[in-house]
N, C-alpha and C positions, 0 to 999 in steps of 0.2 A: 380418472384423471386428477392429478394433484391440483388442489385449489390454490389460487394466488394467495400470497401472504399479504397481510395488511402492511402498508408502508408506514414508516415513522412519520408522525405529524408534528412538525416543529413549531414552536411559538412564533407568532408573527411580530411580536414587539422586540425588536433588536435581534442580532445574530445569536443563534444557539451555541453553546460551548462546544468546541470540537476536541476538548482535552480537559481532563481533570487529574492534576498531579497527585492527588490524594485519594483517587478512587480505590475502594476495596469492595466493590460490588460482588465480585466473584471470590467466594471464600477459598476455594482451591487454589486460585491464582495468588491471592493475597498470602496465604500461608506459605506457598512455594517461594514467593519472593522473600519472605521473612527468613526462610531457611538458607536461600542462596545469599542473602545479605550477611548473614553470620559466617558463611564459608568464605565470602569475598567481600570484606568490608569496604573495599574501595570502588565497588561497582555501583552503577546508577541505582539498579534494583527498584524501580518505580514504574508506573506507566510511562511509556516513551511517547513524547509529543510528535505530532506531524512536523515536518521540515519543509520549509519553503513558504512562499507568500500565499495567504488564503485567497481563494478566488482565481488562482492561476488557471489558464486554459487547458493545462495538462495535469492531471491527477494520477499518480501511481498508487495502486493499493496492493500492499504486500500481505503476508500471512500474519506474522507476530515477530517481536524482537527475538533475536538469537541469544543464547546463553552468554557467550563470550563476545558478542557483537554489540548490537544496540542496547541490550540489557546492561552491558558493561559501560559503554560510552555515553549512553543517553541520547544518541542521534540514530535515526533509522539507517539501517545497512551500513553502519560505520563500525569497523573493527572485525567484520566477519568476511568470509569468502565471497558471499553473495553480493556484497558491495563493490567488489573489484570490477566485475563486468558492468554492473549498473551504472556506477559513477563514470567509468570510462566512456560508456555509451551516451550518458547525459551530456558529458563535456563535448564529445564529438559532434552531437546534434545541436549544440549551442544553449542547452538548458542549465549547465553547471559551469562555474567559473574555474574549476580545476578538475583534473581526471581522477584524483584520489581523495577520499574523505578520511582524514586522519583522526580528528576528534571534534566534539562538539564546540570546542573553543578555537578551531582553526578559522581561516578567512574564507572558506568555501562558501559560495552563495548560489542559490538556485534562482533562475530567471524564467518566468513563465511556466513554471513546473513546481509541484508539491508532492511530497511523498508522505503516505499515511499507511496504516496497517488495519486489517480487519479486527485484530485484537491487539490492544495497546500494551498488555503485560506478557512477560515471558511465561509460556505454558510448559508444564513437564513434558519432556521428550518432543518439544516443539509441536505438540498436537493439542490445540484448543478443543474443548468440547463444543458441540453445537449451541448449548445454552450460553456459553461464554462469548461466542461469536455474536449471538443474538443480544446479549446484555450490552456489548461494546458498539452495537449498531447505532445507538443514538449519537455517537461521536462521528462515525462515518457518514451518518445522515446529514450532519451539520456541514461537513466538507462538500458533500455532493450538492447540498442545497446552495452553496456559496459559488458554484461553478457558473460561468457565463454561458449563455446559449451558444451551442456549437462546440462545446468543450470536448475534449478527449479524455477517456479514462482507460488506463492500461492496467488490466488485472494480471498480477504476477502469481498465476496459479489458480487451481480450481476453487480453493476456499475463498480467495479474495473475489473471484468472479461471482460465486454464489452469494457472498456477503453483500455485494453490490446489488444484485437482483432482489435480495430479501429486503433490503432497506427501501428499495423503490417499489416493493410489492409486486414484483414480476415473477411469473411462474418460470422455474428452472427449465421445464421441457420446451418452453418457447425459445430459449436461448441457451442451447447446450455449450459447455465449455469445449474449445478445441484450440490448440495452438495455431495462431495466425488468423483465427476467426475475427470477424468484425460484426458488431451487433448495433444496429440503430435502436436505441432504447425507447420505450413508449413515452410519448410527450413530445418527442422530436428535438429535445434539447441536447441530449448527450449521446455519444457514440462510444462503445466500449470495445477495446482491442484486447485479445487474449494472447498470453504467452506462458510457456512453462516457466515456473519459478527459476531464478537464476542461482539456485542453490549449488553447493559444491557437488552433491550427489548428481544432479542433473547435468552439470557441465563436465564432470569427470567421466561420466558414462556416455557422453556425447548425445544424450537425449535432447539436450539443448546446446547448440553451437553458437559461437559468436555471430555467425552470419544469420542464423534463425533469429536470434534476439534483435539484431540491428534491423532486420526486415520488418518486424512489428513496429519498431520506432520510426522507421521510414514511412510506413503506412500512417501512423498516428501524426507525424509531422506534415505529411502531405494533406491530411484531413484539416489540419490547422492553418494550411497555407504557408508553412515554413520551409526554407530550403534545407535539403539534407546533404550530408557530406557526400563527396563523389565516390568514395570507396567504402 
């Protein structure tokens, strides 16, 4: 049986950093960003920060920035296909002030919700290595530590799901990923809700439908005691 991983231990003196704009801890990712910046000088091409108020009762955890999405815009899920369904859903459930995220400089605001990623830097072929997910875990740990008791975490895909478990030191076998699954995490503070990632591939192939995605957010909203849209 796979042993539990050790959770990240955060310093008690003040909040731990949840983002470092100059992080180059992963040589492969740093080198790749340098090459992408040369090819696309107008792109953000840095670690992408979380978006939304720290300590919000709903935390969404994605995979990593997309090449021509968050890596270009500098805001999570902004500029790529995955953000279309995500921001529409957040708006319908009252977590976003607008249904479309245009750029990091627009007026869109999140309320009671925060978006982060398991890996803050663009990975080649959108596939971070396990060591890169682990290295970025300290930032995810800070976001998880800031959540209030009773908070909901929505994991957008298996990588995000397993990144959360790793940060908390929880065995994956105890909480297997499955779309629509709900996990009461050890310690009693947090509940995690799983969904397939809202990527172009998943939505175009109908592996993930709009109704399936909204059902997960309906469950998370109910957990938080928030009203859900009628349709």
